N, C-alpha and C positions, 0 to 999 in steps of 0.2 A: 504493500500500500504506500510505502514511502516514496517511490518514484512518481506515483500518481499525484500524491499530495504536493510533491516537489514541483511537478508540472503546473498544477493549479496555482501554486504560490508564485511561480515565476511568470506565468502568462496572465493571470487574472488579477494580479496586483496593480496592473496599469489601468487607471480609470478610462483611458481612451479605448483600450481593448474591451473592457466591460461594456462601455457605451455601444460600441459596434456590435458586440454579441447580443445585447438587449434589443437593439434595433432590428437585427436580422431575425431574432426569435419572434418579435412581435409581428414582423412582416410575414413570417412563415405561418404563425398561428392564424392571422387574419385570412390568408389565402386558403388554408386547409379547412378552417371551420366556418368561415363566412364567405368563401369564394362563390358559391352558388347564389347566395343572397345579394352579394355586391357585384355580380357579374357585369351588369351594365356600367357600373362605376369603374371597375377595373378595365373593361374594354375601352371605355371613353378615355381613361388615362393613357392607354396604349396609343389610341388614335391621336390624342392631343400631343403626345410625345413625338409621334411620327410627323405631324403637321408643324411642330415647333421649328423644325429645320427650315421650312419654307418661310415661316414668319421671321426667324432670325436672319435669313438671307435678305428679305426685303428691308428689315431694320438696318442692316449694314449698308444698304443702298440709300439710306436717308429717309425711309418711310416712317411715319409715326406708328407706334405699335398698334393702336386701335385700327388704323386704316389697313395695316398689314394683316391683322387678325380678321377683319371683315372680308378682305379679298380672298384670303386662303380658305376661310370658312365657306364663302360662296362657292368656290371651286369644289370644296368637299361635298357640299349639298348637291351640286350638279352630278358629281360622281355617284353619290348614293342613289339619286333618282334614276340614273342610267343603269345602275346595278340592279335595283329592285324592279324596275318596270321595263327594262330592255333585255338584260342578259339572263337574269334568273328565270323569267317565263320561258324563254327559248330553251334553256338548259333543261327545265322541267319537262317540256314537251318532248325533247329528244330522249330523255330518260324513259318516258312512257313508251315512245316508239321502239326504243331498244328492248325494253322488257317484252313488248308485243312480238318482237322478232326472235325472241329466244327459242321458241319451239322449232322454227325453220332452221335456225343456226344449229341446234342440236341434231336435227335430222341430217343436215349436210355433213356435220362432223361424224355422225354415226356411219354414213355411207363411206366416208374416207377410212374410218377405223376398221370397218368390216373387210376392207381390201388388204389390210396389213398382214393378217395371218396367211393369206394366200401368197403375197409377195415375199414375206420374210417369215417363213414358218419356223425357222430356228430361233428367231428373236422374239416373236410375238405369238402367243397362243390365243385361241378363241376364248378361253376362260379369262385371260387378262383383259381382253376387249370387253367382255361382259361385266367385269368388275368396274371398268371405267364408265360404262353406261349406267350402272347402278349408282355410282358416286355422282354422276352428272344429274340423274333424276332426283336424287336426294337433295343435291345442292340447289336445283331449280325450285323444288318444293319449298325448301327453307327460305329461299329468296322471296318467293311469292308470299309466304306467311309474313315475312318482315315488311314487305311493301304494303300488305293489307293492314298490318298494325300501324304503320306510319300514316296511312290514309285515315285510319280511325282517329289517330291523335293529331290529325292535321288542323282541326279546329282550334285545339289548345295551342298548337304551334303558331297558327296565324295570329291569335290573340297576343301571344308572347312577342312575336315579331313586330306587331303593331306597337306594343309598349316600348320595345327597344327602338323602333323607328322614331318615336316621339322623344323619349328620354335621352337617348345617346347624343343626338345632335345638340340638344340644350346643354348637356354636361360638357361636351367637347368645346362648345363656344365659351362657357364660363371658365373652364380650365385654361384655355388659351388667353382669354381676356384678363383674368385675375390671377395669373400664374404667380406674380410676385407677392400678392396679398396672401395667397394660399400657402406659399413656402414660408413667408414671414410668420403666419399664424402657427404653423407646425414648429417653427424654429424656436418660438418662445417657450416651448416645453422641454427644450434640450439645453444641456449645459453650454456656457459660452465657449469653452475650449473643446472643440470637436475636430481637431486637426487630423487624427487618424481616420475617422469616418469620411472626412472630406477627401483625403488622399485616395482612399479606396474608391469612393464614388467618382472621383475625377477619372480614374483609369477605366472603371466600368462604364461610365457615361460615354466616354469617347468611343469605346469599342462597341457598346450596344447600339448607340445611335448610328454608327457606321453600318452595323449588321442589319438592324431593322429597316432602315431606309434603303439600304442596298438590296435587301431581300425583297422589299416591296417592288422596286423597279425591276428586279430580275423576274418576279412573277409576271408583271405586266408585259415586259418585253418578250418573254418566252411564250406567254399566252397569245400575244398578237402575232408573233412569227409563226406559231403552229396554226393559228386560225387562218392566216393568209395561205400557208402551204397546203393545209388540208382542203380548204375551199377551192384552191386552184386545181388540185387533183380531182375534185369532186367526191371526196371521201364523205360517207354518211356520218351523221352525228359529229360534224366538224366542231361546232361550238362546245359540245359536251367534252369531247376528247381534248380540245385545246385548253379548256379550263382545268381538266385533270392534270395535263402536263404542266401547266403553269403552277398549280398548287403543289406538284410533286417536288419542286425545288426547295420546299420548306424542309424536307427530310433529306439531308445530304446522303449520297450514295444509294441508299435504299429506295428512295422515291423514284429515281430515274429508272431503276430496274423494274420496279413493280408496275409503273404506269406504261411501260413499253408493251406489256402483255395485252391490255385491251386495245391499244392502237394497232398493233400487228394483227390481232385476232379479227377486229372489225374490217381491216383492209383485206385480209385473206378471205373472210366470208363474202365480201363484196366482189372481189376480183379473182380469187383463186391464185394459182401460180402463174401470174401474168406479168408482162412488163410494167403495168401500172402499179401492181403490188411491189415489185422490186424497186422502182424509182421512188415510190412513196416512202418505203422503208429506208432507202438511202438518204432521202431528204430529211427524214425525221432524225436519223443518226447524225447527220451533219449539224442539225440544230443542237443536239445534245453535246457534240464535241465542241462547237463554238461557245456554248454556254459555259462548259467547264474550263476551256483554255483561253477564251477571250473576254467574255462578258463578266465572269466572276472576278478575275484579276482587275478588270477595269472599274467595276462598281465597288469592290471591297478594297479601297486603297490602303486602309489600315487592317491588314489581315489578322484574323483571330488565330493566334498561334496556339492551337490545341491539336494534339495528336488525334488522328482518325479513330483510334480505339476509344479514346476519351469521349469523342463526339458521339459514337454509337452507344456507349454506356449511358451518356447523358440523355440521349433520345429515349432509350428504354426506361430509365429511371423516372425522368420528369414526365414522359408520356404516360407511364403507368399511374403517376400521381394525379396529373391534371388534364389528361386526355389530349385533345387537339392543341390547346394553348401550351401545354407542357412540351409537346413536340415542337411547336413553333418557336418557343423561347428556350429550347434545350441548350443551344449554343450560348445565348446571352447568360443563362443561369450558370452554365459551366464557366463562362468568363468571370462571373461574379465570384464563384468559388476560387478560381485561379487567382483573381486579384486579391482576395482576402488572404489566401495562403502566401502570396508573394509579399504582401505588405505586413504580414504578421511579424511582430518583433521577435528577433532571435538573439540569443546570448552571443556576445562577442567571442570570436575564436580564441580559445585558450582560457576563457573566463572560468573561474571555479564555479561549481554548481551551488545553487542557493541552499541555505540551510546551515 
């Protein structure tokens, strides 16, 4: 027990470290226990944080803050209207059409699979093909039940979406407009000397702002590039698939692999083994390569220096705790952990142990 007591005495005797630990603990408790209740507030904070970059850009060009906030907020409202009344209805229709086409897709896939035992008897047996058919039928039945349950809950979902649609823009506006007042109000409850938390937050703020804003533009650019490409080739469900590809960049490495399956599958069911299928696949892979090798280095000027293994672990851990938002903020949260560990006071080299 002495080494543990030693560690606590060495690290938690510093008031700055205690303050940072308390702030992190309070933030964690709020998200874990009040996250669902405060979801509109937390989402609005994230959006305001995202828009603050544009407000700051206009301020540095000589705009008064209120005028900058009003302009950025107006652009934000236009984007929300386009999203809810332009993109989402189209995506919803394409989802319904895709679900309606599932039986014919399964039939076509069944015809292809039935030929495999004849062409490759040493590799594929009729029993294996039958197992694949059974798994497909069970999967489609389960998907149908989920869609039905979603449709039953759609009324509640619409009411919730309506509340969010009214509350969140108001919250975003006031977070932007009264940013200084809100920060000053919270600051009055903190000790005057908070050098260590400020040091950690400075590092985290720089990397998170770069990551979140860069990730937003990466989603928009990849979505637009895929939409133009899929539409030019005449691929069915172009909007739905391009949205999926755009959102897939939220999850590094894993997202690009997972989203490739529906893109290639829809293209194959539409064209089979044809030149259109080949060229569409090549164009899609070119977009993925350009994303990883050109767009990401360009957008993320201050790279988050975290090992890929740590990124995957962060995605699994935070995604398991907070779902979609945990996945989206896995890298910023990992950055926070890394910044805290980097700034944590360490005994000087050769210093005798406390005690």
